Every structure is written in structure tokens, then in C-alpha cells.
C-alpha positions in Angstrom: 140.2 64.4 89.9 138.2 63.6 86.9 138.1 65.5 83.7 134.5 66.6 84.4 135.5 68.1 87.8 138.5 69.9 86.2 136.3 71.4 83.5 133.8 72.5 86.2 136.4 74.3 88.2 137.9 75.8 85.0 134.5 77.3 84.2 134.0 78.6 87.7 137.3 80.3 87.9 137.3 81.5 84.3 133.9 83.2 84.7 135.0 84.6 88.1 138.1 86.2 86.5 136.1 87.4 83.5 133.6 89.2 85.8 136.4 90.7 87.8 138.3 92.0 84.8 136.1 95.2 84.3 136.3 96.0 88.0 140.1 95.7 87.9 140.4 97.8 84.8 138.2 100.5 86.3 140.0 100.6 89.6 143.4 100.6 87.9 142.4 103.6 85.7 140.9 105.5 88.7 143.7 105.1 91.2 146.8 104.6 89.1 147.9 108.2 89.6 147.6 108.0 93.4 149.3 104.7 94.3 152.5 103.0 93.3 152.6 100.1 90.9 153.3 97.6 93.7 150.2 98.7 95.6 148.1 98.6 92.4 149.3 95.0 91.8 148.4 94.0 95.3 144.9 95.4 94.9 144.5 93.5 91.7 145.6 90.3 93.3 143.2 90.8 96.2 140.3 91.4 93.8 141.1 88.3 91.8 141.4 86.1 94.9 138.1 87.5 96.2 136.4 86.8 92.9 137.7 83.3 92.8 136.6 82.5 96.3 133.2 84.1 95.7 132.7 82.2 92.5 133.6 78.9 94.2 131.2 79.6 97.1 128.4 80.4 94.7 129.1 77.3 92.7 129.1 75.1 95.8 125.8 76.6 97.0 124.3 76.0 93.6 125.5 72.4 93.6 123.9 71.8 97.0 120.6 73.5 95.9 120.4 71.3 92.8 121.1 68.1 94.8 118.4 69.1 97.3 115.9 69.7 94.6 116.8 66.4 92.9 116.2 64.6 96.2 112.8 66.3 96.6 111.9 65.4 93.1 112.8 61.8 93.5 110.9 61.6 96.8 107.8 63.1 95.2 108.1 60.8 92.3 108.4 57.7 94.5 105.3 58.8 96.5 103.2 59.0 93.4 
């Protein structure tokens, strides 16, 4: 794995976790009186894992879209 790939994955997961943080805080505040600490921790872990997977899926779709557009651009450029 190159440094560029590591930085890309770090950005993806960092932004995913940053976006999940307000959701986690809100859920923790709302349900902390009703569930135990263990269940609350499990809910937080599930939310973080879901945000990481969703962030990775979105990044891969974006990468494929950019590659497709680049191919279309080069094909149009070669036709001209």
C-alpha cells in the first residue's frame, strides 16, 4: 500500500467518523437513561462501523464515477 492510498483511506474513515460523532452524541444523550452502558457502547460501535462502511462505499462509487468520466473525456478528445 502506497502513502497516497493510506492517506485516502485515512480521509475516508476520518470524515465518516466525524460525521457519525454528532449522531452518536445525540443518541447517547437521548437513551442513556434507558439502557445500560454495555448496550450503549454496542450501539455506538454499530453506528461507527456503519458509517465506516458507508463512507468506503461512497468513496469507491465516486472513484468509479471519476474513472468513467475520465475515459469518456479521453474518448471524446481522441475523436476530435
